[in-house]
C-alpha positions as CSV (number, residue, x, y, z in Angstrom):
1,M,0.0,0.0,0.0
2,P,2.8,2.5,0.5
3,F,3.3,2.8,-3.3
4,F,-0.3,3.8,-3.8
5,R,-0.2,6.4,-1.0
6,K,3.0,7.9,-2.4
7,T,1.5,8.0,-5.9
8,G,-1.7,9.6,-4.6
9,S,0.3,12.3,-2.8
10,L,2.3,12.9,-6.0
11,L,-1.0,13.5,-7.9
12,K,-2.1,16.0,-5.3
13,N,1.0,18.1,-5.9
14,A,0.0,21.4,-7.4
15,S,2.7,21.4,-10.2
16,I,1.5,17.9,-11.3
17,K,-2.1,19.1,-11.4
18,K,-1.0,21.9,-13.7
19,E,1.6,20.0,-15.7
20,F,-0.1,16.7,-16.3
21,P,-3.0,18.0,-18.5
22,L,-0.4,20.0,-20.6
23,F,1.8,16.8,-20.8
24,V,-1.2,14.9,-22.0
25,L,-2.1,17.6,-24.6
26,A,1.5,17.8,-25.9
27,G,1.7,14.0,-25.8
28,S,-1.5,13.8,-27.8
29,I,-0.1,16.0,-30.5
30,A,3.0,13.9,-30.6
31,A,0.9,10.7,-30.7
32,L,-1.1,12.1,-33.7
33,I,2.3,12.8,-35.4
34,N,3.3,9.3,-34.6
35,V,0.1,7.7,-36.0
36,I,0.1,9.8,-39.2
37,S,3.7,9.3,-39.9
38,R,3.3,5.5,-39.3
39,I,0.4,5.4,-41.8
40,I,2.6,7.2,-44.4
41,L,5.6,5.1,-43.7
42,T,3.6,1.9,-44.0
43,I,3.1,2.7,-47.7
44,F,6.9,2.2,-48.1
45,L,7.9,-0.1,-45.2
46,N,6.5,-2.9,-43.2
47,F,4.4,-2.3,-40.1
48,E,7.1,-3.2,-37.6
49,I,9.8,-0.8,-39.0
50,S,7.1,1.9,-39.6
51,V,6.1,1.8,-35.9
52,F,9.8,2.2,-34.9
53,I,10.6,5.1,-37.3
54,S,7.4,7.0,-36.6
55,Y,8.1,6.7,-32.9
56,L,11.4,8.4,-33.4
57,I,9.8,11.2,-35.4
58,A,7.2,11.8,-32.7
59,M,9.8,11.6,-30.0
60,V,11.6,14.7,-31.3
61,A,8.3,16.5,-31.7
62,S,7.3,15.5,-28.1
63,F,10.6,16.7,-26.7
64,L,10.3,20.1,-28.2
65,L,6.6,20.4,-27.1
66,Q,7.3,19.1,-23.5
67,R,10.4,21.4,-23.1
68,K,8.7,24.5,-24.4
69,Y,5.2,24.1,-22.8
70,V,5.2,21.6,-20.0
71,F,8.5,21.6,-18.2
72,K,9.5,25.2,-18.8
73,S,11.5,25.7,-15.6
74,T,14.2,23.2,-16.4
75,K,17.7,24.4,-16.0
76,K,19.2,21.6,-18.0
77,S,20.7,22.2,-21.5
78,Y,18.9,21.0,-24.6
79,K,21.7,18.4,-25.1
80,R,21.4,17.0,-21.5
81,S,17.7,17.0,-21.4
82,F,17.4,15.4,-24.9
83,A,19.8,12.6,-23.8
84,A,17.7,12.0,-20.7
85,F,14.5,12.2,-22.8
86,S,15.9,9.6,-25.1
87,L,16.7,7.3,-22.2
88,V,13.1,7.6,-20.8
89,N,11.7,7.0,-24.3
90,V,13.7,3.8,-24.8
91,F,11.3,2.3,-22.2
92,A,8.3,3.9,-23.8
93,L,9.4,2.7,-27.3
94,I,9.6,-0.9,-26.0
95,Q,6.0,-0.5,-24.6
96,V,4.6,1.1,-27.8
97,W,6.3,-1.4,-30.1
98,G,5.4,-4.5,-28.0
99,V,1.8,-3.5,-27.4
100,S,1.3,-2.6,-31.1
101,L,2.6,-5.9,-32.3
102,L,0.7,-8.0,-29.7
103,I,-2.6,-6.3,-30.4
104,K,-2.0,-6.5,-34.2
105,F,-1.4,-10.2,-34.0
106,W,-4.4,-10.7,-31.8
107,L,-6.8,-8.5,-33.7
108,I,-5.8,-10.0,-37.1
109,N,-7.8,-13.0,-36.1
110,F,-11.0,-11.0,-35.8
111,I,-10.7,-8.2,-38.4
112,A,-10.0,-8.8,-42.0
113,S,-8.7,-5.3,-42.9
114,V,-5.0,-5.2,-42.2
115,P,-4.8,-1.4,-42.3
116,L,-7.6,-1.1,-39.8
117,V,-6.0,-3.7,-37.5
118,E,-2.6,-1.8,-37.7
119,F,-4.3,1.5,-37.0
120,I,-6.1,0.2,-33.9
121,A,-3.1,-1.7,-32.6
122,H,-0.8,1.3,-33.1
123,C,-3.2,3.7,-31.4
124,F,-3.4,1.4,-28.3
125,G,0.4,1.1,-28.3
126,V,0.9,4.8,-28.5
127,G,-1.5,5.5,-25.6
128,I,0.1,3.0,-23.1
129,P,3.1,4.9,-21.9
130,A,1.4,8.2,-21.0
131,F,1.7,7.8,-17.2
132,T,5.1,6.2,-17.0
133,S,6.5,8.7,-19.4
134,Y,5.2,11.7,-17.5
135,F,7.0,10.7,-14.3
136,G,10.1,9.7,-16.2
137,H,10.3,13.1,-17.9
138,K,9.3,15.1,-14.8
139,Y,12.0,13.6,-12.6
140,I,14.7,12.3,-15.0
141,T,14.5,14.3,-18.2
142,F,13.7,17.8,-17.0
143,G,15.3,17.3,-13.5
144,D,12.6,18.2,-10.9
145,K,13.5,16.6,-7.6
146,L,11.2,14.0,-6.3
147,R,9.4,15.6,-3.3
């Protein structure tokens, strides 16, 4: 139970109440970039490679949005915060890629349209790391101390 109490107290923190909605908005824009670029890339590449490349494209967009609009008070340089951002995103990429592939291979048994299956699977995959990424970026990427 201590984990849940600590998490609950973190969510009551005023900066998190202000930042999290902005994080979700910026992340949603990056997710849209991710999905649209994956759809375009799938024309030329297979689904698995397209998910990976589109994630990298969206990751750069997300970094710029998060740094400018969500975690404005960071004192870290762009170079340092992007390195930390990339580290946090390695874990998110594993989540996105794994969930997207698992859902695709599961849904393909129920839906005949491969593009529709890939779209649904990718959308679920992109949505999964929202919470883990927020805390990773807040405390690792942009350097706020855990209170």
